[in-house]
Backbone as a printed PyTorch tensor [residue, N CA C, xyz], in Angstrom:
tensor([[[ 64.9030, 168.1730,  62.6470],
         [ 65.7520, 168.3020,  63.7710],
         [ 64.9120, 168.8200,  64.9330]],

        [[ 65.0460, 168.1320,  66.1170],
         [ 64.2380, 168.5370,  67.2490],
         [ 64.7270, 169.8650,  67.8110]],

        [[ 63.8220, 170.6030,  68.4090],
         [ 64.2500, 171.8740,  68.9660],
         [ 65.1420, 171.6290,  70.1930]],

        [[ 66.0910, 172.4320,  70.3830],
         [ 67.0110, 172.2880,  71.5180],
         [ 66.6360, 173.2900,  72.5900]],

        [[ 66.6430, 172.8220,  73.7900],
         [ 66.3210, 173.6680,  74.9310],
         [ 67.6170, 173.9300,  75.7000]],

        [[ 68.0450, 175.1450,  75.8200],
         [ 69.3000, 175.4020,  76.5180],
         [ 69.2110, 175.1050,  77.9980]],

        [[ 67.9890, 175.0020,  78.5680],
         [ 67.8440, 174.7320,  80.0030],
         [ 67.6530, 173.2460,  80.3170]],

        [[ 67.5770, 172.4210,  79.2940],
         [ 67.3440, 170.9970,  79.4870],
         [ 68.6680, 170.2970,  79.7940]],

        [[ 68.7070, 169.5670,  80.9240],
         [ 69.8870, 168.7880,  81.3050],
         [ 69.4540, 167.3360,  81.3990]],

        [[ 69.8960, 166.4690,  80.4910],
         [ 69.4260, 165.0840,  80.4930],
         [ 69.8780, 164.2820,  81.7270]],

        [[ 70.9300, 164.6700,  82.4050],
         [ 71.3980, 163.9070,  83.5800],
         [ 70.8180, 164.4340,  84.8880]],

        [[ 70.0330, 165.5000,  84.8500],
         [ 69.5180, 166.1010,  86.0720],
         [ 68.4980, 165.2170,  86.7630]],

        [[ 67.8000, 164.3550,  86.0270],
         [ 66.7390, 163.5490,  86.6290],
         [ 67.1630, 162.1040,  86.8630]],

        [[ 68.4040, 161.8120,  86.6850],
         [ 68.8780, 160.4530,  86.9360],
         [ 69.2980, 160.3230,  88.4000]],

        [[ 68.9020, 159.2110,  89.0260],
         [ 69.3070, 158.9490,  90.4000],
         [ 69.9220, 157.5800,  90.4620]],

        [[ 71.0280, 157.3660,  90.9830],
         [ 72.0220, 158.3380,  91.4210],
         [ 72.7010, 158.9650,  90.2110]],

        [[ 73.3930, 160.0460,  90.4110],
         [ 74.0780, 160.6670,  89.2840],
         [ 75.0540, 159.6960,  88.6490]],

        [[ 75.2680, 159.8520,  87.3960],
         [ 76.1390, 158.9590,  86.6380],
         [ 77.5230, 158.9360,  87.2920]],

        [[ 78.0490, 157.7210,  87.5100],
         [ 79.3720, 157.5720,  88.0790],
         [ 79.3790, 157.4480,  89.5960]],

        [[ 78.2130, 157.5550,  90.2380],
         [ 78.1330, 157.4410,  91.6910],
         [ 77.2970, 156.2260,  92.0650]],

        [[ 77.5950, 155.6510,  93.2140],
         [ 76.8540, 154.5010,  93.7060],
         [ 75.8400, 154.9790,  94.7450]],

        [[ 74.6840, 154.3250,  94.7790],
         [ 73.6930, 154.6910,  95.7800],
         [ 73.9740, 153.9930,  97.1140]],

        [[ 74.9170, 153.0290,  97.1150],
         [ 75.2350, 152.2990,  98.3420],
         [ 76.1370, 153.1410,  99.2250]],

        [[ 75.7180, 153.3590, 100.4500],
         [ 76.5400, 154.0710, 101.4120],
         [ 76.7090, 153.1650, 102.6270]],

        [[ 77.9250, 152.6760, 102.8830],
         [ 78.1290, 151.7500, 104.0050],
         [ 77.8600, 152.4450, 105.3300]],

        [[ 77.4250, 151.6300, 106.3010],
         [ 77.1700, 152.1300, 107.6420],
         [ 78.4980, 152.4840, 108.3010]],

        [[ 78.5740, 153.6710, 108.8150],
         [ 79.7860, 154.0820, 109.4940],
         [ 79.5240, 154.0860, 110.9900]],

        [[ 80.2860, 153.2260, 111.6820],
         [ 80.1130, 153.1070, 113.1210],
         [ 80.7140, 154.3390, 113.7960]],

        [[ 80.0000, 154.8950, 114.7710],
         [ 80.5590, 156.0730, 115.4550],
         [ 81.8230, 155.6970, 116.2180]],

        [[ 82.7480, 156.6250, 116.2880],
         [ 83.9910, 156.3860, 117.0010],
         [ 83.7270, 156.3690, 118.5000]],

        [[ 84.3080, 155.3630, 119.1630],
         [ 84.1650, 155.2260, 120.5970],
         [ 85.5430, 155.4330, 121.2050]],

        [[ 85.6280, 156.3210, 122.1500],
         [ 86.9040, 156.5530, 122.7950],
         [ 87.1740, 155.4510, 123.8060]],

        [[ 88.4120, 154.9800, 123.8020],
         [ 88.8080, 153.9850, 124.7900],
         [ 88.8810, 154.6570, 126.1550]],

        [[ 88.5080, 153.9120, 127.2110],
         [ 88.6120, 154.4960, 128.5420],
         [ 90.0620, 154.8880, 128.8270]],

        [[ 90.2340, 156.0530, 129.3690],
         [ 91.5680, 156.5330, 129.6600],
         [ 91.9180, 156.2350, 131.1070]],

        [[ 93.1890, 155.9710, 131.3210],
         [ 93.6600, 155.7790, 132.6810],
         [ 94.3940, 157.0480, 133.0960]],

        [[ 93.9850, 157.5930, 134.2090],
         [ 94.5940, 158.8000, 134.7240],
         [ 95.2000, 158.5060, 136.0840]],

        [[ 96.2540, 159.2190, 136.4100],
         [ 96.8770, 159.0900, 137.7180],
         [ 96.4520, 160.2640, 138.5810]],

        [[ 95.8860, 159.9390, 139.7400],
         [ 95.3950, 160.9490, 140.6580],
         [ 95.9610, 160.6350, 142.0410]],

        [[ 96.3970, 161.6620, 142.7560],
         [ 96.9090, 161.4900, 144.1110],
         [ 95.7920, 161.7600, 145.1130]],

        [[ 95.6420, 160.8300, 146.0880],
         [ 94.6270, 160.9670, 147.1280],
         [ 95.3100, 160.8560, 148.4870]],

        [[ 94.5950, 161.2650, 149.5070],
         [ 95.1300, 161.2720, 150.8650],
         [ 94.4470, 160.1790, 151.6780]],

        [[ 94.8770, 158.9390, 151.5160],
         [ 94.3400, 157.8280, 152.2910],
         [ 93.2840, 157.0280, 151.5330]],

        [[ 92.9440, 155.8800, 152.1230],
         [ 91.9940, 154.9600, 151.4880],
         [ 90.5890, 155.5450, 151.4300]],

        [[ 90.1880, 156.2600, 152.4630],
         [ 88.8510, 156.8560, 152.4720],
         [ 88.6990, 157.8470, 151.3150]],

        [[ 89.7350, 158.6130, 151.0440],
         [ 89.6900, 159.5620, 149.9260],
         [ 89.6130, 158.8280, 148.5960]],

        [[ 90.2880, 157.6970, 148.4880],
         [ 90.2370, 156.9100, 147.2570],
         [ 88.8340, 156.3630, 147.0290]],

        [[ 88.1920, 155.9140, 148.0960],
         [ 86.8430, 155.3660, 147.9550],
         [ 85.8260, 156.4420, 147.5960]],

        [[ 86.0350, 157.6450, 148.0680],
         [ 85.0590, 158.6950, 147.7910],
         [ 85.3750, 159.4990, 146.5380]],

        [[ 86.4880, 159.2080, 145.8780],
         [ 86.8480, 159.9630, 144.6720],
         [ 85.8580, 159.6130, 143.5520]],

        [[ 85.2630, 160.5960, 142.8790],
         [ 84.2670, 160.2940, 141.8340],
         [ 84.9230, 159.7060, 140.5840]],

        [[ 84.1710, 158.8500, 139.8990],
         [ 84.6760, 158.1960, 138.6880],
         [ 83.5340, 158.0800, 137.6810]],

        [[ 83.8500, 158.2510, 136.4160],
         [ 82.8600, 158.1490, 135.3430],
         [ 82.5790, 156.6790, 135.0260]],

        [[ 81.3390, 156.3310, 134.6660],
         [ 81.0580, 154.9480, 134.2430],
         [ 81.9020, 154.5820, 133.0240]],

        [[ 82.4020, 153.3520, 133.0190],
         [ 83.2010, 152.8640, 131.9020],
         [ 84.6430, 153.3370, 131.9300]],

        [[ 85.1440, 153.6980, 133.0960],
         [ 86.5190, 154.1870, 133.1480],
         [ 87.2680, 153.5390, 134.2990]],

        [[ 88.5890, 153.7070, 134.2650],
         [ 89.4750, 153.1850, 135.2950],
         [ 90.4170, 154.2930, 135.7270]],

        [[ 90.6060, 154.4110, 137.0280],
         [ 91.5250, 155.4090, 137.5760],
         [ 92.5630, 154.7260, 138.4400]],

        [[ 93.7890, 155.1800, 138.3400],
         [ 94.8440, 154.7500, 139.2500],
         [ 94.9890, 155.8740, 140.2630]],

        [[ 94.6990, 155.5690, 141.5140],
         [ 94.7430, 156.5570, 142.5780],
         [ 95.9520, 156.2800, 143.4640]],

        [[ 96.9010, 157.2090, 143.4870],
         [ 98.1200, 157.0590, 144.2650],
         [ 97.8830, 157.6310, 145.6580]],

        [[ 98.2000, 156.8610, 146.6700],
         [ 98.0510, 157.3100, 148.0490],
         [ 99.3100, 158.0750, 148.4410]],

        [[ 99.1630, 159.3390, 148.8180],
         [100.3400, 160.1290, 149.1670],
         [100.7190, 159.9900, 150.6380]],

        [[ 99.9990, 159.1120, 151.3840],
         [100.3520, 158.8780, 152.7780],
         [101.0600, 157.5470, 152.9810]],

        [[101.0440, 156.6830, 151.9740],
         [101.6720, 155.3620, 152.0850],
         [102.1540, 154.9330, 150.7080]],

        [[102.9650, 153.8850, 150.6830],
         [103.4910, 153.3750, 149.4150],
         [102.5240, 152.3660, 148.8030]],

        [[101.3030, 152.7970, 148.5630],
         [100.2900, 151.9430, 147.9390],
         [ 99.5410, 152.7580, 146.8960]],

        [[ 98.8210, 152.0530, 146.0270],
         [ 97.9370, 152.7290, 145.0850],
         [ 96.6660, 151.9130, 144.9320]],

        [[ 95.6560, 152.5430, 144.3910],
         [ 94.3380, 151.9240, 144.2480],
         [ 93.9610, 151.9340, 142.7720]],

        [[ 93.3350, 150.8680, 142.3060],
         [ 92.7560, 150.8270, 140.9600],
         [ 91.2490, 150.8730, 141.1420]],

        [[ 90.6610, 151.9770, 140.7260],
         [ 89.2160, 152.1560, 140.8720],
         [ 88.6100, 152.0540, 139.4870]],

        [[ 87.6600, 151.1220, 139.3210],
         [ 87.0510, 150.8400, 138.0200],
         [ 85.5450, 150.9280, 138.1470]],

        [[ 84.9210, 151.5540, 137.1550],
         [ 83.4610, 151.6030, 137.0910],
         [ 83.0390, 151.0120, 135.7540]],

        [[ 82.1260, 150.0330, 135.7890],
         [ 81.6460, 149.4710, 134.5300],
         [ 80.6280, 150.4310, 133.9030]],

        [[ 80.0680, 150.0480, 132.7620],
         [ 79.1490, 150.9280, 132.0400],
         [ 77.8950, 151.2360, 132.8460]],

        [[ 77.5310, 150.3430, 133.7580],
         [ 76.3470, 150.5700, 134.5900],
         [ 76.6640, 151.4400, 135.8060]],

        [[ 77.9350, 151.7460, 136.0260],
         [ 78.3180, 152.5880, 137.1480],
         [ 78.7010, 151.8270, 138.4050]],

        [[ 78.7680, 150.4810, 138.3360],
         [ 79.1840, 149.6850, 139.4940],
         [ 80.6850, 149.8640, 139.6940]],

        [[ 81.0650, 150.2580, 140.8980],
         [ 82.4560, 150.6170, 141.1820],
         [ 83.1290, 149.5050, 141.9730]],

        [[ 84.3540, 149.1610, 141.5660],
         [ 85.2110, 148.2670, 142.3370],
         [ 86.5270, 148.9850, 142.5630]],

        [[ 87.1070, 148.7380, 143.7290],
         [ 88.3980, 149.3440, 144.0480],
         [ 89.3040, 148.2490, 144.5880]],

        [[ 90.5240, 148.1890, 144.0420],
         [ 91.5170, 147.2060, 144.4690],
         [ 92.7280, 147.9540, 145.0130]],

        [[ 93.3280, 147.4000, 146.0580],
         [ 94.4700, 148.0250, 146.7130],
         [ 95.7280, 147.2320, 146.3900]],

        [[ 96.8000, 147.9450, 146.0320],
         [ 98.0570, 147.3090, 145.6480],
         [ 99.2110, 147.8790, 146.4560]],

        [[100.1440, 147.0320, 146.8140],
         [101.4640, 147.4830, 147.2460],
         [102.3020, 147.3950, 145.9720]],

        [[103.0870, 146.3800, 145.8740],
         [103.6880, 146.0630, 144.5920],
         [103.0020, 144.8450, 144.0100]],

        [[102.2090, 144.1780, 144.8290],
         [101.3570, 143.0840, 144.3820],
         [ 99.9550, 143.3830, 144.8840]],

        [[ 98.9700, 142.7650, 144.2700],
         [ 97.5880, 143.0110, 144.6630],
         [ 97.3260, 142.3960, 146.0330]],

        [[ 96.6950, 143.1450, 146.9020],
         [ 96.4010, 142.6440, 148.2440],
         [ 95.2700, 141.6360, 148.2150]],

        [[ 95.4050, 140.5960, 149.0390],
         [ 94.3130, 139.6610, 149.2370],
         [ 94.1870, 138.5780, 148.1840]],

        [[ 94.8990, 138.6670, 147.0720],
         [ 94.7440, 137.6370, 146.0560],
         [ 96.0190, 136.8630, 145.8180]],

        [[ 97.1680, 137.4480, 146.0940],
         [ 98.4190, 136.7390, 145.8630],
         [ 99.1140, 136.4990, 147.1870]],

        [[ 99.6790, 135.3330, 147.3260],
         [100.4290, 135.0000, 148.5170],
         [101.8540, 134.6980, 148.0790]],

        [[102.8230, 135.0910, 148.8890],
         [104.1970, 134.8160, 148.4880],
         [104.4450, 133.3200, 148.4010]],

        [[105.2350, 132.9530, 147.4240],
         [105.5570, 131.5400, 147.2340],
         [106.4430, 131.0740, 148.3840]],

        [[106.0840, 129.9520, 148.9790],
         [106.8890, 129.3910, 150.0460],
         [107.8200, 128.3610, 149.4410]],

        [[109.0440, 128.3470, 149.9320],
         [110.0320, 127.4080, 149.4070],
         [109.6030, 125.9840, 149.7650]],

        [[109.5480, 125.1410, 148.7580],
         [109.2020, 123.7430, 148.9750],
         [110.4530, 122.9950, 149.4250]],

        [[110.3340, 122.1240, 150.4010],
         [111.5130, 121.3670, 150.8160],
         [111.9640, 120.4430, 149.6850]],

        [[113.2560, 120.4570, 149.4480],
         [113.8050, 119.6070, 148.3930],
         [113.8650, 118.1640, 148.8990]],

        [[113.4180, 117.2290, 148.0710],
         [113.4720, 115.8280, 148.5060],
         [114.9280, 115.3750, 148.6170]],

        [[115.1540, 114.4410, 149.5300],
         [116.4940, 113.8960, 149.7190],
         [116.6750, 112.7500, 148.7300]],

        [[117.2480, 113.0750, 147.5850],
         [117.4060, 112.0660, 146.5410],
         [118.3920, 110.9760, 146.9490]],

        [[119.3980, 111.3400, 147.7130],
         [120.3800, 110.3300, 148.1240],
         [119.7170, 109.2550, 148.9760]],

        [[118.8030, 109.6650, 149.8470],
         [118.0880, 108.6960, 150.6760],
         [117.2420, 107.7660, 149.8000]],

        [[116.5730, 108.3160, 148.7830],
         [115.7670, 107.4920, 147.8770],
         [116.6530, 106.5340, 147.0890]],

        [[117.8160, 107.0060, 146.6480],
         [118.7400, 106.1440, 145.9050],
         [119.2410, 105.0130, 146.7880]],

        [[119.5730, 105.3190, 148.0480],
         [120.0490, 104.2830, 148.9690],
         [118.9750, 103.2310, 149.2190]],

        [[117.7030, 103.6590, 149.3460],
         [116.6090, 102.7030, 149.5510],
         [116.4580, 101.7800, 148.3460]],

        [[116.5300, 102.3700, 147.1490],
         [116.4260, 101.5360, 145.9400],
         [117.6060, 100.5780, 145.8250]],

        [[118.8000, 101.0510, 146.1790],
         [119.9810, 100.1990, 146.1230],
         [119.8280,  99.0120, 147.0660]],

        [[119.3370,  99.2580, 148.2850],
         [119.1120,  98.1630, 149.2440],
         [118.0830,  97.1770, 148.7070]],

        [[117.0240,  97.7030, 148.0930],
         [115.9740,  96.8300, 147.5630],
         [116.5120,  95.9580, 146.4310]],

        [[117.2850,  96.5490, 145.5270],
         [117.8600,  95.7590, 144.4320],
         [118.8690,  94.7310, 144.9540]],

        [[119.6510,  95.1160, 145.9600],
         [120.6260,  94.1790, 146.5150],
         [119.9210,  92.9760, 147.1440]],

        [[118.7930,  93.1990, 147.8330],
         [118.0230,  92.0810, 148.3960],
         [117.4890,  91.1690, 147.2900]],

        [[117.0130,  91.7730, 146.1880],
         [116.5020,  90.9680, 145.0730],
         [117.6270,  90.1490, 144.4370]],

        [[118.7970,  90.7660, 144.2790],
         [119.9360,  90.0470, 143.6860],
         [120.3490,  88.8920, 144.5920]],

        [[120.4240,  89.1350, 145.9070],
         [120.7830,  88.0570, 146.8560],
         [119.7560,  86.9350, 146.8180]],

        [[118.4710,  87.2810, 146.7190],
         [117.4130,  86.2640, 146.6570],
         [117.5550,  85.4160, 145.4010]],

        [[117.8010,  86.0790, 144.2450],
         [117.9670,  85.3300, 142.9940],
         [119.2190,  84.4540, 143.0350]],

        [[120.2990,  84.9770, 143.6240],
         [121.5310,  84.1670, 143.7330],
         [121.2930,  82.9330, 144.5920]],

        [[120.5130,  83.0590, 145.6670],
         [120.2520,  81.8870, 146.5060],
         [119.3740,  80.8770, 145.7640]],

        [[118.4240,  81.3560, 144.9660],
         [117.5780,  80.4470, 144.1800],
         [118.4300,  79.7040, 143.1590]],

        [[119.3150,  80.4310, 142.4610],
         [120.1860,  79.7950, 141.4700],
         [121.1200,  78.7950, 142.1600]],

        [[121.6440,  79.1520, 143.3450],
         [122.5150,  78.2260, 144.0890],
         [121.7770,  76.9470, 144.4650]],

        [[120.5190,  77.0530, 144.8910],
         [119.7280,  75.8600, 145.2440],
         [119.4510,  75.0030, 144.0200]],

        [[119.1910,  75.6300, 142.8700],
         [118.9200,  74.8750, 141.6380],
         [120.1870,  74.1610, 141.1850]],

        [[121.3500,  74.7310, 141.3560],
         [122.6220,  74.0670, 141.0020],
         [122.8840,  72.8940, 141.9450]],

        [[122.6060,  73.1050, 143.2310],
         [122.8500,  72.0450, 144.2190],
         [121.9560,  70.8520, 143.9250]],

        [[120.7110,  71.1130, 143.4760],
         [119.7820,  70.0410, 143.1810],
         [120.0520,  69.4190, 141.8110]],

        [[120.9360,  70.0040, 141.0530],
         [121.2760,  69.4680, 139.7390],
         [120.2990,  69.8520, 138.6460]],

        [[119.4530,  70.8080, 138.9090],
         [118.4920,  71.2490, 137.9040],
         [119.1950,  72.0180, 136.8040]],

        [[120.1670,  72.8140, 137.1600],
         [120.9370,  73.5490, 136.1440],
         [122.4080,  73.2420, 136.3580]],

        [[123.1520,  73.3030, 135.2800],
         [124.5930,  73.0560, 135.3370],
         [125.3180,  74.3940, 135.3210]],

        [[126.4430,  74.4130, 135.9020],
         [127.2520,  75.6020, 135.7760],
         [127.8530,  75.9730, 136.9930]]])
């Protein structure tokens, strides 16, 4: 019988430990979504000079008029600012009412055209009957 060592642990030198996997999946760091905050400013000049972090969007409410600004900075820090009333300025135009076509006038024109064609065909048929080409 071999001598027993009370300090010997047969699983101490195994890698990975029994029952565990050595594979550890890559864990992507959590990225916070850009937050939208509402900030009140005093005029357009104040909105343009309001600081903004790269990769974020701010809604800036003008307390001197009924407008607001959307100020956005991309990851490189390039800033764009858009001005809104209830619609975006400079990009949308109000829809203008299109004049409705006069369908009755179009129907009357077609009716006149068909009546001329019918009269023409009737005269052709009348001439063919007179000449004896067709009976009836």
